[in-house]
Phi, psi and omega in degrees: 000148179273188185290340179268004176087011180263147179285135178287150180288129178281171178297323180296319180295316180297322179292323177296320181292332183255022183298129183300334182300336180292341182254008179294151177291137181295143177272189182290334183251025183231137177240121182273131177289140179294148178292144179216156181283180183294331183245013178282135182294136180291130180294339180288350181291345178278004184282354180097192185296329183292345177247026184301140175096337182284331180283355182270356183297324182292340182269004178288158178297144183296330181292339181262359182293141178271165177301145186298326179298323180289324178298319180294321179296318178295320180297318178299318179297319182293320179297322180295317179297318179298323180291320178297320179298321178297320178296319179296320179296319178296322179295319178295320179297318178296321178296321178296318179296323180290318180290330181298332179291342180248023176061024176232035188283185183273147181063147171042030183283162183290137178282129180245125178286126187293157176290138176219117182287116180225141178289152177296153183222161176281168178291120180293141181248125181292152179299136184231102177222101179303136183291143176237124177303147181303329182261017181294134179287157177289145177291147189222023181238090181256135179212162178279135186248002177114177182218159174205148179280139177265311175207194186292341183237000185232134175236148179246130179241145181237141172240144182233150178233120181248138178266104178265010181270181179259004179224164181290135174249167186244146176222153178192143170088200182256142171289153177269135179245124181255128179256111179296151177289160177083025179282171181292342180189166180295144178233118178264123182249123179232155178268134178287126182284319178229105186276117180278355183266359181287158180293158180302132179095340180276138182301133182293338178270359178092161179195159175286131181217165180257143178245113183286161180304132180088348179277163182228125174266169182213165174213144182249135176240125179253129180244122176256121183227093180281067184280158171267092187293334179293334180262006178067043181270003178294142180211168178243151181217134181268132181233165177230136180240145180233146173286148182293337177237134181088192185248009182294138181209165177204160178244149178203165183241140179238163172269136180221186180249129179293127179082317183273330179080197183205175178235130180245131174252124183258121180280189181261152173292131185225150179285170175293155182295136182285149177253114178222148181280124178285134185271147170244166184261123178279063188234149169244138185239151176216157185245147170237104187252152173292158181294324181207150178229160181256130178300141181088005179239172177261124182266141176253138178209181184229149177236130177249128177249126182243133178280111183262005179269176178264008181232154176300146181233139176217136178294130175288340175201166180276113187279171178272140175240160177229134176242110185257128177224123180057039176082001181246130182264143168240125185254153177196178179245130184296137175277077192267346184302316180295345183293321183070222182254131178264125174288161177304129181084349180280164182222163175227141182247132184244135171281132182232161177222148180214126177286127177263117183300139178292340180273356182285122181295156176297145180155186180259129183229160176260129172260120180250119181247133182216159183235132183271136178255192184289342176278004181066022177252146177264078186269336178272105191232142171221148180230148178208159182263136183228128179264124181251134179224165179246000000 
């Protein structure tokens, strides 16, 4: 240090200040800052708040000024960074303009519901149990409803309960079947745990329900009789059935096997099948497909659904869709929960994916996308052209 307390310039510092690169001729991408004195105002101070502080260099004390060569080197470095930043901003702007052409642009871009791989499903059926008032009387009109053959060893018998009253009556459970002694063969009677003959939505294990005036409930009885028909072992047997509540009863005759007997499965009392209007979707669909896809890869595309009705629309459940390419369907379940409710004329866009078979020859193909409604029909349909290459 010298007598004034300042550090002496080292050999390295002096060499940096006299570096020959500072006197090189400027290139095409270089702007040389004009020479200025120790107290000359920096021209960069006119740049506004984003260049704050650079214009104050000229007001620094002369004793703290750095060698002029270093100032020029710093200025060259700063100019280079600023030029690179401008190039990056122009590149981002060009990218935004390109993406805007595909509805995925910058700012205010279209919201796309993401792809979610889900297996296809059947149309859900709401629970159907007609209400029965707590004080509803038991139904009391039981009668035999007929029989029909199911196959060579199985027969189906039906019992019906009609409400002839002026108020709702209640039913629940399995009817009781009594087998009189002295029959042609043993008869095993069991209760069906899960009755497949009940109407859609009614619990297969049964439930308490109400039967309105004029309505008719039913119950199914299946009889399995593996008789030897060639030896004439067929026989008839008279049975009696009772409702689980009240004193209503009826008699009927079944076919059984002489000596060998049969097995009877008694179903649950069930209400008449409900009548409801199956819903369709008031939607128009369109596709946004890539120009070309490669065989053996998974292609991404978009589906837009537009509400063409005059009322808000919301899916009651997420339906099944089908994407057909070259005659082969791929099924899945639409990721509809994020859509919410569509106002009249509004639309929702969904991201979709489709595996392109590696065996598919190069060429132009039609992609057919459709949505299944409650009628089990694929009525919401869109088509687009897809180029496949290898």
